[in-house]
N, C-alpha and C positions, 0 to 999 in steps of 0.2 A: 895528128891533126882532126878534128871533131868532124861531123859530116856537113859539109859546107855545102855541098853539091858539085855537079862537073862545069869545069871551064865553058863547056857549051851552052848549059844551063843551070847557073848558079841559084835560080829561083826554083827548081824542080820541086823542091821539097816543101817551099811555100805553096805552090799550085796544090801540090798532093794533100796538103793541109786542109787547104779551102775545100777542094772535092768532097773532102770527108765531113765538111762544116764545124773544121776548127780552124784557129788561128795561130800560126807559130811565127815567131820573128827571130831573126837571127843578132846573136849579140857576141862580143869577143870575151874569150873566158880570162883574158889577161888584163886588159883595161877596162871590161865592163860595159863598154859603148855597145849602144844596139846600133844596128847597121840596116839602113833601107836605103835604095833597092838591093838585094842579096848581093854579096861579093864572096871573093875565093880568099882576100887578104884583108885585114881592118885597115880601115882608111885613117885610123888615128893613131896607131901604135905599130902596125905592120905586120902583127901576128896572124901567123897561118892557123891559128886556134879559134876557130868559130863554131858557135853552138846555137842550135837552133832551141828554142825556149816557148812552150806554150803559154799563150797570152790569154784574158779576158777579152771576149768581143766586147768592150766599154771604154767609154772615155768621155772626154767634153768637146763642145764644138769650138772648132778653131774659126771657122768660116762657113757661109752658107750662102745660096742664091735662090729666088725662085725665079722659074722659067715660064712663062706664058705662050709662048710660041714653038713651032715645030721646027727643028733643023735636022739636019741627016745624022740618023741613029736613033733619034728620040720618038718615032712615029709612033711605037707601042706604046708609049706612056700617056697616061692621062694628063691632062694640062690642067691647072699648073702644077709642076711639081716641084720640089725641093732637093737640091744637091748640097751635100754638105762635107766638109774636110773635118775631120775627127782626129784629135790628139789620142793617142791609144793611152789609157791610164799606164801608171808606172813606167812609161817610155817617153821620149821626145818626139817620137814616129807620129806622123799622120796619113791618115787613109781616106779616099774618099767613097762615098756611096748615095744612096737616095734615101730620104726620111719617108717612113709609114707612118699613117696616122696623122693627128692634127699637127699643124706647125704654128698656131698662134701662141706657144709657150718659148719658139726658139728664142735664144740670147746666146751670144756669144759666151762660150764658157760654161753653158748648161749642159748637165750629165746626159749621157746617152748611153744606150745599149744597143746591140747588134746581133744581127744575124746571118749566114752568109746563105746564098741560094744559087743554083747551077742555073742562068737563065739562057736556054738556047736560041734565042732571039740575037745573043751577041756571040758571034762565031771568033773563034782565039786560034783558028787557021787548021783545027784538027777536026773539025764540023761535031764537035762533043758540046758547043756553048762553052760560057766563061762564067767562073764563080764572082759574085758580085754582091756587095756588102749592103744590107738592107738596116737603117737606124732606125730606131723611135726613143723620145723623149722617155728619159727615164721617171719611173711612179715620184711623184712627190712624197716625201717624208710625211707621214701622218704624225700629227701632235699626239702626246700621251694626253689621256683624260685628265683634268685637272691642270696640265700643263700650262706654261707661260704663253 
C-alpha cells in the first residue's frame, strides 16, 4: 500500500504538506480517482493502493460569496471579504479559501492561483494555527502585439 496515512489520521500527510506550503492530494493508483477527504481505501474501486500526489495550487472558481458582517471566527478579517470554493486543476476536488486582492473580476469558472499560509488565529487543536488557502485571480493573458 502507498503512504495513505494512519487509521487515526489519514490526512496527516495533507496537513504536513500544507505546513510546508505545498499541496498534496490523494489518488488511487488503480482506478486513478482523486480522493478527498483523505481515506485509507479507495471509495471507488476499494483498492488499498492510494498515493499522495503534488498538485499545483491553482484552479477555477466553483462558487464564491462576499461577506459584509461579523460572525464567530471572522473577527480578524477586514470586511467585506470573499470566500471562494475552487476546483483544483486536473482534479475534480474542491477546496475553500479567501480571496486576496481585487474582487471585481470574480466569475464562476475564472482561473485563480493560490498560496498556503499558516494562520495563528485559527486553532487546529494543537495551538500551532492552521494552514489556510489564499486565492488570487489569475493574471489576464496579455495579447501579443499586432494580435487579433
